[in-house]
Each structure stands twice: as structure tokens, then as C-alpha cells.
mmCIF file of the C-alpha atoms, coordinates in Angstrom:
data_MODEL
# 
_entry.id   MODEL 
# 
loop_
_atom_site.group_PDB 
_atom_site.id 
_atom_site.type_symbol 
_atom_site.label_atom_id 
_atom_site.label_alt_id 
_atom_site.label_comp_id 
_atom_site.label_asym_id 
_atom_site.label_entity_id 
_atom_site.label_seq_id 
_atom_site.pdbx_PDB_ins_code 
_atom_site.Cartn_x 
_atom_site.Cartn_y 
_atom_site.Cartn_z 
_atom_site.occupancy 
_atom_site.B_iso_or_equiv 
_atom_site.pdbx_formal_charge 
_atom_site.auth_seq_id 
_atom_site.auth_comp_id 
_atom_site.auth_asym_id 
_atom_site.auth_atom_id 
_atom_site.pdbx_PDB_model_num 
ATOM 1   C CA . MET A 1 1   ? 57.293 -11.073 5.049   1.00 0.00 ? 1   MET A CA 1 
ATOM 2   C CA . SER A 1 2   ? 53.639 -10.214 4.672   1.00 0.00 ? 2   SER A CA 1 
ATOM 3   C CA . TRP A 1 3   ? 51.458 -11.390 1.791   1.00 0.00 ? 3   TRP A CA 1 
ATOM 4   C CA . ARG A 1 4   ? 51.599 -7.843  0.429   1.00 0.00 ? 4   ARG A CA 1 
ATOM 5   C CA . ASP A 1 5   ? 55.398 -8.038  0.324   1.00 0.00 ? 5   ASP A CA 1 
ATOM 6   C CA . ALA A 1 6   ? 55.174 -11.454 -1.334  1.00 0.00 ? 6   ALA A CA 1 
ATOM 7   C CA . ALA A 1 7   ? 52.830 -10.019 -3.948  1.00 0.00 ? 7   ALA A CA 1 
ATOM 8   C CA . ASN A 1 8   ? 55.557 -7.556  -4.946  1.00 0.00 ? 8   ASN A CA 1 
ATOM 9   C CA . LEU A 1 9   ? 58.249 -10.157 -5.672  1.00 0.00 ? 9   LEU A CA 1 
ATOM 10  C CA . GLY A 1 10  ? 58.075 -9.340  -9.345  1.00 0.00 ? 10  GLY A CA 1 
ATOM 11  C CA . PRO A 1 11  ? 58.189 -11.708 -12.311 1.00 0.00 ? 11  PRO A CA 1 
ATOM 12  C CA . VAL A 1 12  ? 57.658 -14.929 -10.368 1.00 0.00 ? 12  VAL A CA 1 
ATOM 13  C CA . ASN A 1 13  ? 54.344 -13.802 -8.903  1.00 0.00 ? 13  ASN A CA 1 
ATOM 14  C CA . ASP A 1 14  ? 53.383 -12.174 -12.206 1.00 0.00 ? 14  ASP A CA 1 
ATOM 15  C CA . ASP A 1 15  ? 53.855 -15.521 -13.895 1.00 0.00 ? 15  ASP A CA 1 
ATOM 16  C CA . LEU A 1 16  ? 52.074 -17.513 -11.212 1.00 0.00 ? 16  LEU A CA 1 
ATOM 17  C CA . ARG A 1 17  ? 49.095 -15.255 -10.713 1.00 0.00 ? 17  ARG A CA 1 
ATOM 18  C CA . ARG A 1 18  ? 48.594 -13.724 -14.150 1.00 0.00 ? 18  ARG A CA 1 
ATOM 19  C CA . ARG A 1 19  ? 50.360 -15.599 -16.930 1.00 0.00 ? 19  ARG A CA 1 
ATOM 20  C CA . ILE A 1 20  ? 50.145 -19.216 -15.738 1.00 0.00 ? 20  ILE A CA 1 
ATOM 21  C CA . PRO A 1 21  ? 46.354 -19.146 -15.179 1.00 0.00 ? 21  PRO A CA 1 
ATOM 22  C CA . HIS A 1 22  ? 45.843 -17.815 -18.716 1.00 0.00 ? 22  HIS A CA 1 
ATOM 23  C CA . LEU A 1 23  ? 48.121 -20.501 -20.142 1.00 0.00 ? 23  LEU A CA 1 
ATOM 24  C CA . LEU A 1 24  ? 46.277 -23.166 -18.145 1.00 0.00 ? 24  LEU A CA 1 
ATOM 25  C CA . ALA A 1 25  ? 42.897 -21.872 -19.337 1.00 0.00 ? 25  ALA A CA 1 
ATOM 26  C CA . PHE A 1 26  ? 43.878 -21.721 -23.018 1.00 0.00 ? 26  PHE A CA 1 
ATOM 27  C CA . GLY A 1 27  ? 45.701 -25.056 -22.767 1.00 0.00 ? 27  GLY A CA 1 
ATOM 28  C CA . ARG A 1 28  ? 42.633 -26.739 -21.269 1.00 0.00 ? 28  ARG A CA 1 
ATOM 29  C CA . ILE A 1 29  ? 40.382 -25.252 -23.925 1.00 0.00 ? 29  ILE A CA 1 
ATOM 30  C CA . ALA A 1 30  ? 42.671 -26.381 -26.752 1.00 0.00 ? 30  ALA A CA 1 
ATOM 31  C CA . PHE A 1 31  ? 43.215 -29.846 -25.267 1.00 0.00 ? 31  PHE A CA 1 
ATOM 32  C CA . GLY A 1 32  ? 39.500 -30.269 -24.562 1.00 0.00 ? 32  GLY A CA 1 
ATOM 33  C CA . LEU A 1 33  ? 38.486 -29.243 -28.065 1.00 0.00 ? 33  LEU A CA 1 
ATOM 34  C CA . GLY A 1 34  ? 41.175 -31.504 -29.511 1.00 0.00 ? 34  GLY A CA 1 
ATOM 35  C CA . LEU A 1 35  ? 39.952 -34.533 -27.557 1.00 0.00 ? 35  LEU A CA 1 
ATOM 36  C CA . MET A 1 36  ? 36.369 -33.810 -28.498 1.00 0.00 ? 36  MET A CA 1 
ATOM 37  C CA . ALA A 1 37  ? 37.099 -33.313 -32.197 1.00 0.00 ? 37  ALA A CA 1 
ATOM 38  C CA . THR A 1 38  ? 39.741 -36.014 -32.721 1.00 0.00 ? 38  THR A CA 1 
ATOM 39  C CA . PRO A 1 39  ? 39.621 -38.332 -29.707 1.00 0.00 ? 39  PRO A CA 1 
ATOM 40  C CA . SER A 1 40  ? 41.838 -41.035 -31.205 1.00 0.00 ? 40  SER A CA 1 
ATOM 41  C CA . ALA A 1 41  ? 44.602 -38.624 -32.173 1.00 0.00 ? 41  ALA A CA 1 
ATOM 42  C CA . GLY A 1 42  ? 44.490 -36.855 -28.814 1.00 0.00 ? 42  GLY A CA 1 
ATOM 43  C CA . ALA A 1 43  ? 44.675 -40.048 -26.791 1.00 0.00 ? 43  ALA A CA 1 
ATOM 44  C CA . PHE A 1 44  ? 47.181 -41.832 -29.045 1.00 0.00 ? 44  PHE A CA 1 
ATOM 45  C CA . VAL A 1 45  ? 50.124 -40.152 -27.287 1.00 0.00 ? 45  VAL A CA 1 
ATOM 46  C CA . TYR A 1 46  ? 49.403 -41.915 -24.019 1.00 0.00 ? 46  TYR A CA 1 
ATOM 47  C CA . LEU A 1 47  ? 47.285 -44.916 -25.049 1.00 0.00 ? 47  LEU A CA 1 
ATOM 48  C CA . GLY A 1 48  ? 48.788 -45.984 -28.354 1.00 0.00 ? 48  GLY A CA 1 
ATOM 49  C CA . ALA A 1 49  ? 46.606 -48.240 -30.510 1.00 0.00 ? 49  ALA A CA 1 
ATOM 50  C CA . GLU A 1 50  ? 44.023 -48.506 -27.695 1.00 0.00 ? 50  GLU A CA 1 
ATOM 51  C CA . ALA A 1 51  ? 42.990 -44.928 -28.510 1.00 0.00 ? 51  ALA A CA 1 
ATOM 52  C CA . LYS A 1 52  ? 41.085 -46.191 -31.571 1.00 0.00 ? 52  LYS A CA 1 
ATOM 53  C CA . ARG A 1 53  ? 38.620 -48.314 -29.588 1.00 0.00 ? 53  ARG A CA 1 
ATOM 54  C CA . PRO A 1 54  ? 35.056 -46.899 -29.569 1.00 0.00 ? 54  PRO A CA 1 
ATOM 55  C CA . SER A 1 55  ? 34.863 -46.891 -25.759 1.00 0.00 ? 55  SER A CA 1 
ATOM 56  C CA . VAL A 1 56  ? 38.155 -45.010 -25.498 1.00 0.00 ? 56  VAL A CA 1 
ATOM 57  C CA . ARG A 1 57  ? 37.064 -42.465 -28.112 1.00 0.00 ? 57  ARG A CA 1 
ATOM 58  C CA . PHE A 1 58  ? 33.866 -41.933 -26.109 1.00 0.00 ? 58  PHE A CA 1 
ATOM 59  C CA . MET A 1 59  ? 35.770 -41.402 -22.851 1.00 0.00 ? 59  MET A CA 1 
ATOM 60  C CA . SER A 1 60  ? 38.245 -39.095 -24.585 1.00 0.00 ? 60  SER A CA 1 
ATOM 61  C CA . ARG A 1 61  ? 35.345 -36.917 -25.694 1.00 0.00 ? 61  ARG A CA 1 
ATOM 62  C CA . VAL A 1 62  ? 33.956 -36.929 -22.143 1.00 0.00 ? 62  VAL A CA 1 
ATOM 63  C CA . PHE A 1 63  ? 37.292 -35.856 -20.675 1.00 0.00 ? 63  PHE A CA 1 
ATOM 64  C CA . GLY A 1 64  ? 37.682 -33.316 -23.453 1.00 0.00 ? 64  GLY A CA 1 
ATOM 65  C CA . GLY A 1 65  ? 34.404 -31.776 -22.332 1.00 0.00 ? 65  GLY A CA 1 
ATOM 66  C CA . ARG A 1 66  ? 35.693 -31.658 -18.753 1.00 0.00 ? 66  ARG A CA 1 
ATOM 67  C CA . ASP A 1 67  ? 38.853 -29.829 -19.771 1.00 0.00 ? 67  ASP A CA 1 
ATOM 68  C CA . LEU A 1 68  ? 36.957 -27.466 -22.056 1.00 0.00 ? 68  LEU A CA 1 
ATOM 69  C CA . ALA A 1 69  ? 34.567 -26.563 -19.217 1.00 0.00 ? 69  ALA A CA 1 
ATOM 70  C CA . LEU A 1 70  ? 37.385 -26.087 -16.689 1.00 0.00 ? 70  LEU A CA 1 
ATOM 71  C CA . GLY A 1 71  ? 39.263 -23.868 -19.128 1.00 0.00 ? 71  GLY A CA 1 
ATOM 72  C CA . LEU A 1 72  ? 36.229 -21.744 -19.952 1.00 0.00 ? 72  LEU A CA 1 
ATOM 73  C CA . VAL A 1 73  ? 35.356 -21.227 -16.277 1.00 0.00 ? 73  VAL A CA 1 
ATOM 74  C CA . LEU A 1 74  ? 38.931 -20.199 -15.477 1.00 0.00 ? 74  LEU A CA 1 
ATOM 75  C CA . LEU A 1 75  ? 39.106 -17.870 -18.475 1.00 0.00 ? 75  LEU A CA 1 
ATOM 76  C CA . ARG A 1 76  ? 35.796 -16.227 -17.568 1.00 0.00 ? 76  ARG A CA 1 
ATOM 77  C CA . SER A 1 77  ? 36.935 -15.697 -13.979 1.00 0.00 ? 77  SER A CA 1 
ATOM 78  C CA . LEU A 1 78  ? 40.167 -14.143 -15.230 1.00 0.00 ? 78  LEU A CA 1 
ATOM 79  C CA . ARG A 1 79  ? 38.369 -11.833 -17.655 1.00 0.00 ? 79  ARG A CA 1 
ATOM 80  C CA . GLU A 1 80  ? 35.851 -10.728 -15.048 1.00 0.00 ? 80  GLU A CA 1 
ATOM 81  C CA . ASP A 1 81  ? 38.682 -9.970  -12.583 1.00 0.00 ? 81  ASP A CA 1 
ATOM 82  C CA . ARG A 1 82  ? 37.255 -12.168 -9.809  1.00 0.00 ? 82  ARG A CA 1 
ATOM 83  C CA . PRO A 1 83  ? 40.275 -13.334 -7.763  1.00 0.00 ? 83  PRO A CA 1 
ATOM 84  C CA . GLU A 1 84  ? 38.253 -15.687 -5.535  1.00 0.00 ? 84  GLU A CA 1 
ATOM 85  C CA . SER A 1 85  ? 36.718 -17.380 -8.567  1.00 0.00 ? 85  SER A CA 1 
ATOM 86  C CA . VAL A 1 86  ? 40.124 -17.626 -10.241 1.00 0.00 ? 86  VAL A CA 1 
ATOM 87  C CA . THR A 1 87  ? 41.506 -19.310 -7.132  1.00 0.00 ? 87  THR A CA 1 
ATOM 88  C CA . SER A 1 88  ? 38.575 -21.735 -6.988  1.00 0.00 ? 88  SER A CA 1 
ATOM 89  C CA . ALA A 1 89  ? 38.866 -22.580 -10.698 1.00 0.00 ? 89  ALA A CA 1 
ATOM 90  C CA . LEU A 1 90  ? 42.622 -23.130 -10.362 1.00 0.00 ? 90  LEU A CA 1 
ATOM 91  C CA . LEU A 1 91  ? 42.170 -25.439 -7.377  1.00 0.00 ? 91  LEU A CA 1 
ATOM 92  C CA . LEU A 1 92  ? 39.370 -27.370 -9.071  1.00 0.00 ? 92  LEU A CA 1 
ATOM 93  C CA . GLY A 1 93  ? 41.510 -27.886 -12.164 1.00 0.00 ? 93  GLY A CA 1 
ATOM 94  C CA . ALA A 1 94  ? 44.506 -28.845 -10.014 1.00 0.00 ? 94  ALA A CA 1 
ATOM 95  C CA . GLY A 1 95  ? 42.369 -31.446 -8.233  1.00 0.00 ? 95  GLY A CA 1 
ATOM 96  C CA . CYS A 1 96  ? 41.317 -32.961 -11.568 1.00 0.00 ? 96  CYS A CA 1 
ATOM 97  C CA . ASP A 1 97  ? 44.928 -32.992 -12.777 1.00 0.00 ? 97  ASP A CA 1 
ATOM 98  C CA . ALA A 1 98  ? 46.144 -34.587 -9.547  1.00 0.00 ? 98  ALA A CA 1 
ATOM 99  C CA . TRP A 1 99  ? 43.472 -37.274 -9.856  1.00 0.00 ? 99  TRP A CA 1 
ATOM 100 C CA . ASP A 1 100 ? 44.550 -37.926 -13.451 1.00 0.00 ? 100 ASP A CA 1 
ATOM 101 C CA . ALA A 1 101 ? 48.117 -38.453 -12.198 1.00 0.00 ? 101 ALA A CA 1 
ATOM 102 C CA . VAL A 1 102 ? 46.991 -40.828 -9.437  1.00 0.00 ? 102 VAL A CA 1 
ATOM 103 C CA . ALA A 1 103 ? 44.753 -42.772 -11.832 1.00 0.00 ? 103 ALA A CA 1 
ATOM 104 C CA . ALA A 1 104 ? 47.633 -43.097 -14.293 1.00 0.00 ? 104 ALA A CA 1 
ATOM 105 C CA . LEU A 1 105 ? 49.958 -44.431 -11.622 1.00 0.00 ? 105 LEU A CA 1 
ATOM 106 C CA . ARG A 1 106 ? 47.328 -46.951 -10.532 1.00 0.00 ? 106 ARG A CA 1 
ATOM 107 C CA . GLY A 1 107 ? 46.472 -48.016 -14.106 1.00 0.00 ? 107 GLY A CA 1 
ATOM 108 C CA . ARG A 1 108 ? 48.571 -51.168 -14.192 1.00 0.00 ? 108 ARG A CA 1 
ATOM 109 C CA . ASP A 1 109 ? 46.934 -52.330 -17.449 1.00 0.00 ? 109 ASP A CA 1 
ATOM 110 C CA . LEU A 1 110 ? 47.940 -49.194 -19.329 1.00 0.00 ? 110 LEU A CA 1 
ATOM 111 C CA . PRO A 1 111 ? 51.139 -48.959 -21.362 1.00 0.00 ? 111 PRO A CA 1 
ATOM 112 C CA . ILE A 1 112 ? 54.047 -47.773 -19.194 1.00 0.00 ? 112 ILE A CA 1 
ATOM 113 C CA . TRP A 1 113 ? 54.700 -44.847 -21.534 1.00 0.00 ? 113 TRP A CA 1 
ATOM 114 C CA . GLY A 1 114 ? 51.106 -43.664 -21.155 1.00 0.00 ? 114 GLY A CA 1 
ATOM 115 C CA . ARG A 1 115 ? 51.278 -43.933 -17.394 1.00 0.00 ? 115 ARG A CA 1 
ATOM 116 C CA . ILE A 1 116 ? 54.468 -41.884 -17.315 1.00 0.00 ? 116 ILE A CA 1 
ATOM 117 C CA . VAL A 1 117 ? 53.101 -39.216 -19.670 1.00 0.00 ? 117 VAL A CA 1 
ATOM 118 C CA . VAL A 1 118 ? 49.788 -38.768 -17.841 1.00 0.00 ? 118 VAL A CA 1 
ATOM 119 C CA . ALA A 1 119 ? 51.330 -38.945 -14.361 1.00 0.00 ? 119 ALA A CA 1 
ATOM 120 C CA . THR A 1 120 ? 54.002 -36.404 -15.288 1.00 0.00 ? 120 THR A CA 1 
ATOM 121 C CA . LEU A 1 121 ? 51.658 -33.984 -17.033 1.00 0.00 ? 121 LEU A CA 1 
ATOM 122 C CA . GLY A 1 122 ? 48.933 -34.357 -14.404 1.00 0.00 ? 122 GLY A CA 1 
ATOM 123 C CA . SER A 1 123 ? 51.260 -33.743 -11.476 1.00 0.00 ? 123 SER A CA 1 
ATOM 124 C CA . THR A 1 124 ? 52.991 -30.845 -13.242 1.00 0.00 ? 124 THR A CA 1 
ATOM 125 C CA . PHE A 1 125 ? 49.751 -29.064 -14.084 1.00 0.00 ? 125 PHE A CA 1 
ATOM 126 C CA . ALA A 1 126 ? 48.331 -29.783 -10.629 1.00 0.00 ? 126 ALA A CA 1 
ATOM 127 C CA . ALA A 1 127 ? 51.412 -28.188 -9.062  1.00 0.00 ? 127 ALA A CA 1 
ATOM 128 C CA . LEU A 1 128 ? 51.208 -25.160 -11.376 1.00 0.00 ? 128 LEU A CA 1 
ATOM 129 C CA . GLY A 1 129 ? 47.512 -24.710 -10.595 1.00 0.00 ? 129 GLY A CA 1 
ATOM 130 C CA . VAL A 1 130 ? 48.037 -24.940 -6.837  1.00 0.00 ? 130 VAL A CA 1 
ATOM 131 C CA . ALA A 1 131 ? 51.036 -22.588 -6.954  1.00 0.00 ? 131 ALA A CA 1 
ATOM 132 C CA . ALA A 1 132 ? 49.069 -20.035 -8.965  1.00 0.00 ? 132 ALA A CA 1 
ATOM 133 C CA . ALA A 1 133 ? 46.031 -20.395 -6.691  1.00 0.00 ? 133 ALA A CA 1 
ATOM 134 C CA . LEU A 1 134 ? 48.074 -19.898 -3.512  1.00 0.00 ? 134 LEU A CA 1 
ATOM 135 C CA . THR A 1 135 ? 50.075 -16.940 -4.804  1.00 0.00 ? 135 THR A CA 1 
ATOM 136 C CA . PRO A 1 136 ? 48.778 -13.737 -3.253  1.00 0.00 ? 136 PRO A CA 1 
ATOM 137 C CA . SER A 1 137 ? 46.499 -11.909 -5.626  1.00 0.00 ? 137 SER A CA 1 
ATOM 138 C CA . ALA A 1 138 ? 48.086 -8.528  -6.194  1.00 0.00 ? 138 ALA A CA 1 
ATOM 139 C CA . ASP A 1 139 ? 46.694 -8.356  -9.677  1.00 0.00 ? 139 ASP A CA 1 
ATOM 140 C CA . VAL A 1 140 ? 44.857 -11.055 -11.567 1.00 0.00 ? 140 VAL A CA 1 
ATOM 141 C CA . ALA A 1 141 ? 43.644 -9.479  -14.768 1.00 0.00 ? 141 ALA A CA 1 
ATOM 142 C CA . GLY A 1 142 ? 46.555 -7.130  -15.277 1.00 0.00 ? 142 GLY A CA 1 
ATOM 143 C CA . PHE A 1 143 ? 45.415 -4.138  -13.256 1.00 0.00 ? 143 PHE A CA 1 
ATOM 144 C CA . ALA A 1 144 ? 47.607 -3.053  -10.386 1.00 0.00 ? 144 ALA A CA 1 
ATOM 145 C CA . ALA A 1 145 ? 46.212 -3.683  -6.960  1.00 0.00 ? 145 ALA A CA 1 
ATOM 146 C CA . THR A 1 146 ? 45.626 -0.807  -4.588  1.00 0.00 ? 146 THR A CA 1 
ATOM 147 C CA . PRO A 1 147 ? 48.777 -0.380  -2.534  1.00 0.00 ? 147 PRO A CA 1 
ATOM 148 C CA . ALA A 1 148 ? 48.561 -0.931  1.197   1.00 0.00 ? 148 ALA A CA 1 
ATOM 149 C CA . PRO A 1 149 ? 48.262 2.247   3.245   1.00 0.00 ? 149 PRO A CA 1 
ATOM 150 C CA . ALA A 1 150 ? 51.550 3.396   4.684   1.00 0.00 ? 150 ALA A CA 1 
ATOM 151 C CA . ALA A 1 151 ? 52.112 2.674   8.351   1.00 0.00 ? 151 ALA A CA 1 
ATOM 152 C CA . PRO A 1 152 ? 51.906 5.771   10.492  1.00 0.00 ? 152 PRO A CA 1 
ATOM 153 C CA . THR A 1 153 ? 55.285 7.082   11.592  1.00 0.00 ? 153 THR A CA 1 
ATOM 154 C CA . THR A 1 154 ? 55.830 8.473   15.016  1.00 0.00 ? 154 THR A CA 1 
# 
């Protein structure tokens, strides 16, 4: 099966190459803005009472800025219909999410619930980003790709 055949598998590739990147972009933007605006509330889910400490609020705002920037770059690449940039933005975001998962697993001083939440979410979003990035780009912004020329018949 060629990559062109794989690109025509239907709903799965539509989701991975068109819908999932948009969801990741909007999710990052919303999460980033949430952490920046209300860092204690955003981090409470995985840090509990520790989320109220000034140093944790500061770092939550920093990481909120990271997610906001990653989401905006991905969204811009999607809107400008630049498949290579979309792929790069997806892989960059997936790398950040994978690192978050690794850091959570290594964070022995963190509450177990927080480690589980961050490791699970980080690895899930890393996998979604990589899957979307590696799915052949038949159509990123919603416009059908040019079909491959037919093979000559003899």
C-alpha cells in the first residue's frame, strides 16, 4: 500500500490529519490561557494544595505560555495550509507532551494522583500528535489533494 492509498483510508486519516490537529491546537490554546489566567485552579487537578504556592503559580503561567505558543503556531500552520509546518508543529508539541509524561513519572515528590494524570495525558497527547504528524497529508486544511496521475495502461 502506497502513502497515497493510505491517505484515502477515510475517516481515520481525516481525524488524524485534519480534526485531531485542530483539537490539539484549540486545546493547547485553552489550556495555556487557563494556566496563565488562573494558575492555581489549572494546576490543582494534578498538584492539589501545592498549586497555591507562589513558585508553582509562576511555573504554571510559564507552562501556560508554552502551550499557548504551541497551539497558536499549530493553528496558524493549519490555517495557512502548510503541511510541512503542521507536521513540525505536531512533532514539537508531541515532544513537549512526551517530556511532561517522563517528568511526571520521575517526579517522586509529587502526589501519585498528579503523576498519573500528567503521565497519562502527556503520553496520550504525544501519541496523538505523532500519529497525526506521521499520517500522510492528503488534505490538511480541508481541501482535497490533487489525485495521483493514473498509471499508463498497456
